[in-house]
Residue frames as qw, qx, qy, qz and C-alpha x, y, z in Angstrom:
[[0.470, 0.244, -0.836, -0.144, -14.63, 35.51, -34.98],
 [0.830, -0.369, -0.034, -0.417, -16.78, 32.88, -33.32],
 [0.546, -0.555, 0.620, -0.098, -15.26, 30.32, -30.97],
 [0.557, 0.407, -0.698, -0.193, -13.21, 27.54, -32.51],
 [0.897, -0.318, 0.145, -0.269, -13.94, 24.06, -31.20],
 [0.406, -0.516, 0.746, 0.115, -11.34, 21.46, -30.32],
 [0.751, 0.277, 0.599, 0.012, -13.11, 19.11, -32.73],
 [0.534, 0.844, 0.019, -0.044, -12.46, 21.51, -35.62],
 [0.078, -0.799, 0.592, 0.066, -8.77, 21.68, -34.69],
 [0.635, -0.178, 0.751, 0.024, -8.66, 17.88, -34.62],
 [0.729, 0.558, 0.396, -0.011, -10.24, 17.69, -38.08],
 [0.317, 0.914, -0.249, -0.049, -7.83, 20.27, -39.52],
 [0.310, -0.632, 0.710, 0.035, -4.86, 18.42, -37.98],
 [0.729, 0.069, 0.681, -0.002, -6.09, 15.08, -39.32],
 [0.662, 0.726, 0.186, -0.022, -6.55, 16.42, -42.86],
 [0.136, 0.893, -0.428, -0.030, -3.11, 18.03, -42.84],
 [0.399, -0.502, 0.767, 0.000, -1.37, 14.88, -41.55],
 [0.686, 0.173, 0.707, 0.016, -3.21, 12.37, -43.77],
 [0.110, -0.242, 0.534, 0.803, -3.53, 14.51, -46.90],
 [0.299, -0.199, -0.643, -0.677, -7.13, 13.63, -47.78],
 [0.557, -0.284, 0.134, -0.769, -10.64, 13.61, -46.39],
 [0.875, -0.078, -0.413, -0.240, -11.18, 9.85, -46.53],
 [0.657, 0.071, -0.594, 0.458, -8.16, 8.96, -44.39],
 [0.054, -0.286, 0.384, -0.876, -8.87, 11.85, -42.01],
 [0.712, -0.260, -0.089, -0.646, -12.41, 10.55, -41.51],
 [0.869, -0.055, -0.491, 0.041, -11.10, 7.04, -40.79],
 [0.411, 0.221, -0.547, 0.695, -8.55, 8.42, -38.34],
 [0.225, -0.185, 0.338, -0.895, -11.27, 10.32, -36.47],
 [0.060, 0.268, 0.953, -0.126, -13.84, 7.51, -36.68],
 [0.343, 0.575, 0.326, -0.667, -16.35, 9.70, -38.49],
 [0.660, 0.552, 0.492, 0.130, -17.74, 10.16, -42.01],
 [0.467, 0.114, 0.292, 0.827, -16.10, 11.97, -44.95],
 [0.025, -0.735, -0.399, -0.548, -19.04, 14.41, -45.32],
 [0.520, -0.815, -0.220, 0.132, -18.70, 15.37, -41.66],
 [0.622, -0.329, 0.141, 0.696, -14.99, 16.09, -42.08],
 [0.311, 0.377, 0.409, 0.770, -15.63, 18.12, -45.24],
 [0.211, -0.826, -0.403, -0.332, -18.44, 20.13, -43.61],
 [0.578, -0.758, -0.116, 0.279, -16.49, 20.90, -40.41],
 [0.596, -0.110, 0.223, 0.764, -13.36, 21.81, -42.34],
 [0.150, 0.583, 0.397, 0.693, -15.36, 24.33, -44.40],
 [0.405, -0.859, -0.288, -0.120, -16.82, 25.81, -41.20],
 [0.681, -0.496, 0.007, 0.539, -13.35, 26.07, -39.72],
 [0.444, 0.197, 0.297, 0.822, -12.05, 27.99, -42.75],
 [0.094, -0.752, -0.387, -0.526, -15.04, 30.35, -42.49],
 [0.562, -0.790, -0.219, 0.112, -14.46, 30.92, -38.78],
 [0.613, -0.434, 0.136, 0.647, -10.73, 31.68, -39.11],
 [0.357, 0.890, 0.064, -0.276, -11.47, 33.70, -42.29],
 [0.125, -0.615, 0.681, 0.378, -8.62, 32.01, -44.15],
 [0.876, 0.343, -0.221, -0.256, -8.42, 29.81, -47.22],
 [0.573, -0.554, 0.604, -0.009, -6.53, 26.84, -45.81],
 [0.589, 0.001, 0.761, 0.271, -6.72, 24.51, -48.82],
 [0.389, 0.401, -0.414, -0.719, -6.93, 24.71, -52.57],
 [0.779, 0.180, 0.567, -0.199, -9.24, 22.12, -54.13],
 [0.249, 0.590, -0.593, -0.488, -7.34, 20.82, -57.19],
 [0.578, 0.162, -0.724, -0.341, -8.84, 17.91, -59.19],
 [0.814, -0.386, -0.349, -0.258, -10.62, 16.58, -56.08],
 [0.725, -0.107, -0.426, 0.530, -7.52, 16.83, -53.90],
 [0.312, -0.945, -0.094, 0.018, -6.82, 19.18, -51.01],
 [0.666, 0.288, -0.174, 0.666, -3.56, 21.12, -51.25],
 [0.411, -0.713, -0.324, 0.467, -2.57, 23.24, -48.27],
 [0.262, 0.892, 0.044, 0.365, -2.13, 26.98, -48.90],
 [0.388, 0.385, -0.445, 0.709, 0.67, 29.03, -47.36],
 [0.416, -0.468, 0.223, -0.748, -1.82, 30.25, -44.76],
 [0.927, -0.216, -0.171, -0.254, -2.86, 26.68, -44.06],
 [0.786, 0.168, -0.424, 0.417, 0.76, 25.63, -43.56],
 [0.095, 0.449, -0.396, 0.795, 1.44, 28.54, -41.22],
 [0.659, -0.402, 0.114, -0.626, -1.63, 27.74, -39.15],
 [0.946, -0.051, -0.318, -0.029, -0.68, 24.08, -39.08],
 [0.490, 0.345, -0.528, 0.601, 2.70, 24.98, -37.54],
 [0.281, -0.401, 0.373, -0.788, 0.85, 26.62, -34.64],
 [0.878, -0.189, -0.081, -0.433, -1.52, 23.69, -34.30],
 [0.815, 0.179, -0.498, 0.235, 1.45, 21.34, -34.20],
 [0.162, 0.375, -0.553, 0.727, 2.94, 23.29, -31.32],
 [0.612, -0.301, 0.204, -0.703, -0.38, 23.00, -29.53],
 [0.939, -0.011, -0.288, -0.186, -0.43, 19.26, -30.16],
 [0.558, 0.289, -0.610, 0.482, 3.05, 18.91, -28.67],
 [0.216, -0.344, 0.456, -0.792, 1.68, 20.66, -25.59],
 [0.832, -0.146, -0.014, -0.534, -1.28, 18.28, -25.52],
 [0.845, 0.161, -0.498, 0.107, 1.10, 15.33, -25.81],
 [0.231, 0.340, -0.619, 0.669, 3.06, 16.66, -22.87],
 [0.552, -0.266, 0.279, -0.740, -0.19, 16.90, -20.90],
 [0.926, 0.007, -0.244, -0.287, -1.06, 13.33, -21.89],
 [0.657, 0.273, -0.597, 0.370, 2.42, 12.12, -20.92],
 [0.079, -0.354, 0.531, -0.766, 2.16, 13.94, -17.60],
 [0.758, -0.185, 0.089, -0.619, -1.27, 12.38, -16.98],
 [0.895, 0.114, -0.431, -0.020, 0.13, 8.92, -17.76],
 [0.413, 0.329, -0.620, 0.580, 2.99, 9.54, -15.34],
 [0.374, -0.313, 0.394, -0.780, 0.64, 10.73, -12.60],
 [0.881, -0.076, -0.130, -0.448, -1.57, 7.69, -13.18],
 [0.871, 0.120, -0.432, 0.200, 1.44, 5.38, -12.81],
 [0.605, -0.788, -0.033, 0.107, 2.60, 7.36, -9.74],
 [0.699, 0.368, -0.119, 0.601, 5.87, 8.51, -11.34],
 [0.266, 0.330, -0.325, 0.845, 7.92, 10.50, -8.81],
 [0.560, -0.616, -0.204, -0.515, 5.10, 10.18, -6.26],
 [0.205, 0.269, -0.756, 0.560, 5.82, 9.94, -2.54],
 [0.666, -0.513, -0.444, -0.311, 3.77, 8.23, 0.14],
 [0.013, 0.475, -0.580, 0.662, 4.31, 9.28, 3.74],
 [0.756, -0.356, -0.521, -0.172, 3.46, 6.67, 6.39],
 [0.165, -0.530, 0.581, -0.596, 3.64, 7.16, 10.15],
 [0.847, -0.170, -0.454, -0.219, 3.40, 3.96, 12.16],
 [0.733, -0.613, 0.285, -0.075, 4.31, 2.16, 15.32],
 [0.032, -0.665, 0.725, 0.176, 7.89, 0.84, 15.15],
 [0.613, -0.022, 0.788, -0.058, 6.62, -2.75, 15.00],
 [0.687, 0.617, 0.361, -0.130, 5.01, -2.10, 11.62],
 [0.279, 0.862, -0.386, -0.176, 8.09, -0.46, 10.14],
 [0.194, -0.504, 0.841, 0.029, 9.98, -3.67, 10.99],
 [0.305, 0.000, 0.951, -0.057, 7.49, -6.48, 10.50],
 [0.511, 0.592, 0.584, -0.219, 4.67, -5.45, 8.16],
 [0.334, 0.857, -0.077, -0.384, 5.72, -2.71, 5.76],
 [0.120, -0.528, 0.746, 0.388, 8.83, -4.49, 4.40],
 [0.383, 0.150, 0.905, 0.105, 6.64, -7.39, 3.27],
 [0.389, 0.716, 0.561, -0.144, 3.90, -5.25, 1.69],
 [0.104, 0.848, -0.168, -0.493, 5.99, -2.45, 0.15],
 [0.311, -0.337, 0.747, 0.482, 8.10, -4.70, -2.03],
 [0.361, 0.399, 0.797, 0.274, 5.28, -6.02, -4.27],
 [0.173, 0.898, 0.315, -0.255, 3.83, -2.51, -4.44],
 [0.096, -0.768, 0.392, 0.497, 7.17, -1.16, -5.66],
 [0.407, -0.005, 0.819, 0.404, 7.37, -4.00, -8.18],
 [0.303, 0.685, 0.653, 0.110, 4.10, -2.68, -9.61],
 [0.115, 0.975, 0.108, 0.154, 4.93, 1.04, -9.24],
 [0.805, -0.049, -0.135, 0.575, 8.74, 1.27, -9.25],
 [0.285, 0.472, -0.032, 0.833, 8.90, 5.08, -9.28],
 [0.515, -0.776, -0.199, -0.304, 7.01, 5.55, -6.01],
 [0.370, 0.312, -0.617, 0.620, 9.09, 6.55, -3.01],
 [0.610, -0.620, -0.489, -0.064, 8.13, 6.00, 0.62],
 [0.032, 0.523, -0.476, 0.706, 8.76, 8.03, 3.73],
 [0.725, -0.399, -0.559, -0.053, 8.25, 5.71, 6.71],
 [0.040, -0.570, 0.415, -0.708, 8.34, 7.39, 10.11],
 [0.589, -0.311, -0.733, 0.141, 8.20, 5.06, 13.14],
 [0.133, -0.429, 0.301, -0.841, 6.71, 6.67, 16.23],
 [0.208, -0.253, -0.887, 0.327, 5.28, 5.46, 19.51],
 [0.292, -0.755, -0.470, -0.351, 1.91, 6.50, 20.92],
 [0.313, 0.740, 0.531, -0.268, 0.72, 9.14, 21.80],
 [0.062, -0.575, 0.325, 0.748, 2.95, 11.12, 19.40],
 [0.175, 0.118, 0.847, 0.488, 1.85, 8.88, 16.53],
 [0.071, 0.695, 0.715, -0.013, -1.78, 9.83, 17.05],
 [0.080, -0.794, -0.100, 0.595, -0.89, 13.52, 17.43],
 [0.151, -0.351, 0.572, 0.726, 1.02, 13.54, 14.12],
 [0.104, 0.326, 0.857, 0.386, -1.84, 11.82, 12.30],
 [0.001, -0.791, -0.553, 0.263, -4.42, 14.19, 13.81],
 [0.103, -0.730, 0.128, 0.663, -2.26, 17.10, 12.63],
 [0.739, 0.647, 0.155, -0.106, -2.52, 15.72, 9.05],
 [0.151, -0.781, 0.531, 0.292, 1.29, 15.44, 8.80],
 [0.207, -0.243, 0.904, 0.283, 1.27, 12.08, 6.97],
 [0.490, 0.075, -0.538, -0.682, -0.75, 10.38, 4.24],
 [0.836, -0.183, -0.451, -0.254, -1.42, 7.22, 6.21],
 [0.257, -0.564, 0.660, -0.424, -0.87, 5.66, 9.62],
 [0.735, -0.055, -0.670, -0.090, -0.65, 2.14, 11.00],
 [0.267, -0.469, 0.541, -0.645, -1.52, 1.42, 14.61],
 [0.363, -0.164, -0.915, 0.062, -2.56, -1.34, 16.98],
 [0.118, 0.182, 0.505, -0.835, -4.63, 1.13, 18.96],
 [0.077, 0.500, 0.836, 0.214, -8.39, 0.70, 18.54],
 [0.003, 0.774, 0.324, -0.544, -9.07, 4.38, 19.29],
 [0.502, 0.624, 0.361, 0.478, -9.52, 6.77, 16.35],
 [0.348, -0.271, -0.111, 0.890, -7.45, 9.97, 16.60],
 [0.231, 0.770, 0.312, -0.506, -9.31, 13.26, 16.09],
 [0.303, 0.745, -0.281, -0.524, -9.53, 14.33, 12.47],
 [0.078, 0.346, -0.888, -0.292, -8.93, 10.83, 11.09],
 [0.885, -0.009, -0.067, -0.461, -10.79, 7.70, 10.08],
 [0.349, -0.419, 0.837, -0.047, -9.72, 4.26, 11.27],
 [0.795, 0.280, -0.348, -0.411, -9.93, 1.33, 8.85],
 [0.763, -0.357, 0.534, -0.071, -9.45, -2.16, 10.37],
 [0.385, 0.584, -0.653, -0.290, -6.87, -4.09, 8.37],
 [0.732, 0.014, -0.678, -0.064, -6.61, -7.44, 10.15],
 [0.573, -0.584, 0.393, -0.418, -6.91, -9.11, 13.54],
 [0.751, 0.180, -0.628, 0.095, -4.66, -12.02, 14.47],
 [0.756, -0.649, -0.066, -0.054, -3.94, -13.56, 17.84],
 [0.130, -0.779, 0.605, -0.101, -0.68, -13.21, 19.74],
 [0.929, 0.154, -0.336, -0.033, 1.43, -16.37, 19.41],
 [0.747, -0.588, 0.273, 0.145, 3.94, -18.30, 21.50],
 [0.537, 0.729, -0.417, 0.081, 7.56, -18.09, 20.37],
 [0.854, -0.432, 0.282, 0.071, 10.06, -20.79, 21.30],
 [0.005, -0.679, 0.666, 0.310, 13.66, -21.54, 20.35],
 [0.761, 0.288, -0.505, -0.288, 14.11, -24.37, 17.85],
 [0.538, 0.154, -0.801, 0.211, 14.30, -27.78, 19.52],
 [0.297, -0.274, 0.524, -0.750, 12.43, -26.79, 22.67],
 [0.041, 0.129, 0.985, -0.106, 10.46, -29.74, 24.18],
 [0.331, 0.474, 0.507, -0.639, 7.20, -27.75, 24.26],
 [0.326, 0.386, -0.466, -0.726, 7.18, -27.68, 20.45],
 [0.065, -0.075, -0.986, -0.134, 5.75, -31.19, 20.62],
 [0.198, 0.500, 0.671, -0.510, 2.45, -29.61, 21.75],
 [0.266, 0.602, 0.605, 0.448, -0.21, -28.50, 19.28],
 [0.072, -0.812, -0.069, -0.576, -0.73, -25.37, 21.36],
 [0.381, 0.074, -0.617, 0.684, 0.54, -23.99, 24.64],
 [0.424, -0.764, -0.457, -0.165, -1.61, -23.31, 27.68],
 [0.171, -0.859, 0.272, -0.399, -0.72, -20.88, 30.48],
 [0.839, -0.475, 0.260, -0.049, 0.26, -23.90, 32.60],
 [0.888, 0.304, 0.008, 0.344, 2.90, -24.90, 30.02],
 [0.293, 0.756, -0.221, 0.542, 4.81, -21.73, 30.92],
 [0.681, -0.717, 0.064, -0.134, 5.02, -22.62, 34.63],
 [0.742, -0.503, 0.314, 0.314, 8.68, -22.51, 35.69],
 [0.719, 0.421, 0.275, 0.480, 9.89, -21.67, 32.17],
 [0.323, -0.329, 0.075, 0.884, 12.28, -18.80, 31.43],
 [0.278, 0.793, 0.536, 0.077, 10.07, -16.01, 30.08],
 [0.317, -0.038, 0.144, 0.937, 11.14, -12.91, 28.11],
 [0.067, 0.764, 0.608, -0.204, 8.69, -10.07, 28.52],
 [0.222, 0.683, 0.194, 0.668, 7.96, -6.68, 27.03],
 [0.140, 0.200, -0.417, 0.876, 8.42, -3.66, 29.31],
 [0.064, -0.416, -0.816, 0.397, 5.91, -3.22, 32.10],
 [0.226, 0.438, 0.116, -0.862, 4.35, -0.16, 30.41],
 [0.221, 0.080, -0.743, -0.626, 3.28, -2.19, 27.37],
 [0.677, -0.062, 0.123, -0.723, -0.47, -2.93, 27.24],
 [0.854, 0.115, -0.469, -0.194, 0.08, -6.52, 26.04],
 [0.358, 0.240, -0.750, 0.502, 2.58, -7.13, 28.85],
 [0.331, -0.145, 0.471, -0.804, -0.01, -5.93, 31.33],
 [0.809, 0.039, -0.150, -0.568, -2.71, -8.11, 29.77],
 [0.758, 0.181, -0.625, 0.051, -0.50, -11.23, 29.83],
 [0.129, 0.252, -0.708, 0.647, 0.66, -10.59, 33.38],
 [0.563, -0.096, 0.299, -0.764, -2.99, -10.38, 34.49],
 [0.851, 0.128, -0.350, -0.370, -3.83, -13.56, 32.58],
 [0.606, 0.207, -0.717, 0.274, -0.99, -15.60, 34.12],
 [0.113, -0.213, 0.603, -0.761, -1.83, -14.21, 37.58],
 [0.725, -0.036, 0.053, -0.686, -5.45, -15.25, 37.12],
 [0.883, 0.149, -0.421, -0.143, -4.30, -18.74, 36.10],
 [0.663, -0.674, 0.320, -0.055, -1.91, -18.82, 39.10],
 [0.903, 0.269, 0.016, 0.336, 1.03, -19.66, 36.87],
 [0.351, -0.846, 0.242, 0.321, 4.50, -18.49, 37.88],
 [0.767, 0.583, -0.069, 0.259, 6.94, -17.87, 35.04],
 [0.656, -0.413, 0.049, 0.629, 10.65, -17.25, 35.52],
 [0.290, 0.950, 0.114, 0.008, 10.88, -13.64, 34.34],
 [0.772, -0.200, 0.151, 0.584, 14.49, -13.69, 33.18],
 [0.293, -0.070, 0.264, 0.916, 14.38, -10.60, 30.96],
 [0.298, 0.803, 0.468, -0.219, 12.24, -7.70, 29.83],
 [0.357, -0.092, 0.391, 0.843, 12.88, -5.58, 26.74],
 [0.216, 0.444, 0.136, -0.859, 11.19, -2.78, 24.85],
 [0.542, 0.391, -0.340, -0.662, 10.19, -4.41, 21.54],
 [0.936, 0.088, 0.261, -0.220, 8.79, -7.65, 20.16],
 [0.710, 0.606, -0.341, 0.111, 11.76, -7.82, 17.77],
 [0.006, 0.618, -0.678, 0.397, 14.14, -7.75, 20.72],
 [0.750, -0.204, 0.486, -0.400, 12.05, -10.41, 22.50],
 [0.939, 0.323, 0.030, -0.111, 12.24, -12.70, 19.47],
 [0.464, 0.678, -0.520, 0.233, 15.97, -12.16, 19.13],
 [0.313, -0.497, 0.689, -0.424, 16.39, -13.29, 22.73],
 [0.887, 0.045, 0.349, -0.299, 14.20, -16.34, 22.09],
 [0.783, 0.570, -0.248, 0.005, 16.28, -17.09, 19.00],
 [0.197, 0.641, -0.658, 0.344, 19.38, -17.05, 21.23],
 [0.657, -0.142, -0.738, 0.066, 17.76, -19.68, 23.48],
 [0.015, 0.264, -0.511, 0.818, 17.29, -17.43, 26.52],
 [0.294, 0.213, 0.729, -0.580, 13.63, -18.28, 27.04],
 [0.140, 0.497, 0.802, 0.301, 10.06, -18.33, 25.69],
 [0.091, 0.255, 0.181, -0.945, 7.56, -15.58, 25.10],
 [0.308, 0.645, 0.699, 0.026, 4.21, -14.52, 23.63],
 [0.131, -0.388, 0.171, 0.896, 4.36, -11.73, 21.05],
 [0.542, 0.568, 0.066, -0.617, 2.47, -10.15, 18.19],
 [0.856, 0.218, 0.463, 0.072, 2.08, -12.46, 15.18],
 [0.540, 0.837, -0.080, 0.041, 3.74, -10.16, 12.63],
 [0.065, -0.784, 0.610, -0.099, 7.10, -10.01, 14.38],
 [0.715, -0.218, 0.656, -0.101, 6.82, -13.71, 15.20],
 [0.831, 0.506, 0.231, -0.017, 6.29, -14.54, 11.51],
 [0.347, 0.863, -0.360, 0.068, 9.43, -12.63, 10.53],
 [0.260, -0.626, 0.721, -0.146, 11.62, -14.46, 13.02],
 [0.814, 0.035, 0.565, -0.133, 10.08, -17.86, 12.29],
 [0.752, 0.659, 0.027, -0.010, 10.79, -17.35, 8.59],
 [0.188, 0.829, -0.510, 0.130, 14.41, -16.44, 9.37],
 [0.806, 0.057, -0.572, 0.142, 14.93, -19.62, 11.44],
 [0.309, 0.183, -0.642, 0.677, 15.88, -20.37, 15.01],
 [0.338, 0.052, 0.458, -0.820, 12.41, -19.44, 16.31],
 [0.190, -0.252, -0.882, -0.349, 9.29, -21.59, 16.10],
 [0.374, -0.169, 0.094, -0.907, 5.68, -20.75, 16.81],
 [0.155, -0.323, -0.933, 0.026, 2.71, -22.34, 18.50],
 [0.312, -0.618, -0.328, -0.642, -0.80, -21.00, 19.13],
 [0.062, -0.143, 0.651, -0.743, -1.68, -19.86, 22.62],
 [0.111, -0.383, -0.917, -0.016, -4.74, -21.61, 24.06],
 [0.007, -0.750, -0.467, 0.468, -6.25, -18.26, 25.14],
 [0.429, 0.664, 0.344, 0.507, -7.05, -15.76, 22.41],
 [0.289, -0.660, -0.081, 0.689, -5.18, -12.47, 22.76],
 [0.541, 0.734, 0.363, 0.191, -6.27, -10.39, 19.73],
 [0.359, -0.425, 0.218, 0.802, -3.76, -8.17, 17.97],
 [0.439, 0.773, 0.458, -0.013, -5.53, -5.71, 15.65],
 [0.375, -0.133, 0.295, 0.869, -3.83, -3.71, 12.93],
 [0.257, 0.827, 0.466, -0.183, -5.67, -0.57, 11.77],
 [0.414, 0.344, 0.250, 0.805, -5.06, 1.98, 9.06],
 [0.093, -0.747, -0.348, 0.558, -5.43, 5.62, 10.08],
 [0.392, 0.451, 0.426, 0.679, -6.28, 8.03, 7.28],
 [0.089, -0.360, -0.234, 0.899, -6.22, 11.79, 7.99],
 [0.316, 0.679, 0.661, -0.053, -9.49, 13.35, 6.86],
 [0.112, 0.937, 0.099, -0.316, -8.22, 16.81, 5.97],
 [0.303, -0.421, 0.598, 0.611, -5.45, 15.97, 3.50],
 [0.533, 0.422, -0.316, -0.662, -6.26, 16.11, -0.24],
 [0.925, 0.096, 0.324, -0.173, -7.63, 12.87, -1.66],
 [0.023, 0.642, -0.707, -0.297, -4.99, 10.76, -3.38],
 [0.897, 0.238, -0.253, -0.272, -5.26, 7.89, -5.83],
 [0.441, 0.446, -0.725, 0.285, -1.84, 6.70, -4.62],
 [0.290, -0.259, 0.683, -0.618, -3.06, 6.42, -1.02],
 [0.819, 0.096, 0.163, -0.542, -6.20, 4.58, -2.13],
 [0.786, 0.387, -0.475, -0.086, -4.15, 2.18, -4.27],
 [0.231, 0.397, -0.783, 0.420, -1.80, 1.46, -1.37],
 [0.540, -0.146, 0.524, -0.642, -4.72, 0.84, 0.99],
 [0.896, 0.222, -0.102, -0.371, -6.19, -1.66, -1.51],
 [0.609, 0.446, -0.637, 0.160, -2.76, -3.29, -1.74],
 [0.133, -0.367, 0.722, -0.571, -2.49, -3.50, 2.07],
 [0.767, -0.017, 0.315, -0.559, -5.86, -5.25, 2.27],
 [0.860, 0.349, -0.335, -0.163, -4.80, -7.75, -0.41],
 [0.406, 0.445, -0.716, 0.352, -1.55, -8.50, 1.40],
 [0.383, -0.314, 0.585, -0.642, -3.24, -8.70, 4.81],
 [0.884, 0.046, -0.027, -0.464, -5.52, -11.46, 3.49],
 [0.760, 0.328, -0.555, 0.084, -2.47, -13.76, 3.19],
 [0.030, -0.547, 0.649, -0.529, -1.33, -13.45, 6.80],
 [0.779, -0.256, 0.342, -0.459, -3.80, -15.86, 8.47],
 [0.967, 0.225, -0.113, -0.030, -2.71, -18.73, 6.21],
 [0.470, 0.588, -0.515, 0.410, 0.98, -17.89, 6.70],
 [0.326, -0.511, 0.554, -0.571, 0.50, -17.84, 10.45],
 [0.916, -0.094, 0.179, -0.347, -1.45, -21.11, 10.45],
 [0.861, 0.387, -0.308, 0.118, 1.32, -22.83, 8.46],
 [0.355, 0.531, -0.560, 0.528, 4.06, -21.71, 10.84],
 [0.435, -0.421, 0.499, -0.620, 2.20, -22.40, 14.08],
 [0.937, -0.017, -0.134, -0.322, 1.14, -25.96, 13.15],
 [0.578, -0.485, 0.655, 0.032, 2.99, -28.87, 14.73],
 [0.317, 0.426, -0.735, -0.422, 4.71, -30.92, 11.99],
 [0.907, -0.037, -0.161, -0.387, 2.84, -34.17, 11.17],
 [0.833, 0.137, -0.504, 0.183, 4.18, -37.20, 12.96],
 [0.132, 0.386, -0.576, 0.708, 5.40, -35.38, 16.08],
 [0.473, -0.462, -0.745, 0.091, 3.90, -36.91, 19.21],
 [0.278, -0.843, -0.078, -0.455, 2.28, -34.45, 21.60],
 [0.258, 0.421, -0.641, 0.588, 4.53, -33.59, 24.55],
 [0.657, -0.530, -0.535, -0.006, 3.80, -34.90, 28.02],
 [0.031, 0.595, -0.363, 0.716, 4.12, -32.65, 31.06]]
C-alpha cells in the first residue's frame, strides 16, 4: 500500500461529516472534482470500498464506517494537539524565573508584572532577589530565564540588554522648605540631615565623592542598606537623601515623600541579562517586549513627580 496523505484523510473526513461532495469541497475550500478524484485515490490506496454510489449520493459502507471511527480518534488526537498548541501560545501553566537585585523585586517588577498577568493570567513567576556578585554567578550558570541588574558589566555566558537609564533623584519629606526649589544643588544639602546607603554601595561612594568635591558638609544622621529603607526614613521626617528613581517613584506615589531633580546627573541604568545557553523561549521574549513597553513610561512618570507644583515660589537660601 502506498503512503496515505493527510490531505486524503481530510477529504475522507469531510465527506463523511458533510454527507456529500459539494459540501465537503466547500468545507475544504477546493473544487468538487478534486474531492471526488482524491476520494477515489484514497479508496484505491486503502483497497477498500468506502462508499456506495446510489442515485448520485454517497452512502458509507460498513468498511467506510469502521475506518471513519479510527479517523475520528485520530482527529480527537489532533484536536488535543491543537488545544495544547493554543495553551502553549497563551503561556498556560508557563513559569518565568527572574533573578534580580532586591531593588527591582521591590520597585520595578510589581509595576510591570501586573499588566503582563492581566494579559497572560496563567503565567507564574519565580522572582529571586540576590545581591552582586552572586546574582551574576547565578545568571552565568544559566539558572534563571532572565536577570535585572544595575551593573553595566555583562556576566560570562549572557547578553546584556539596556532597558532604561534615569537619573538618581532627591527625596524629601512632605512639607520640607527645599521643595520650593525646582531642583536641588549639592549646596542645598549643606547642614541638612542626610540618610545614606551603606558605605559599600557604589552610589554612596559616588555621592560622597561628589559632595566632597563640592566641599559640602551634610549631617550624616543615618545609613541603611537599601533605598527602600532610606525612603522610609525620609517618609518619617528623619532627613533627606538621593536615591534611585524607581524606589523614589514608589514612595512618592504612596505619599509622605516628594521628589526633586538633582542638579548633577547621576545615571541609574537598568539592564536585562539573558543567559545565552538556555533554550529559546517565546515567553521570555514576550516579557522582554513588555518590559521595554513599560520602561518607556517611567521618564514621564518621574518628570511629573519631580516637578515643582505651579505657583510655588522658588525657595531662598
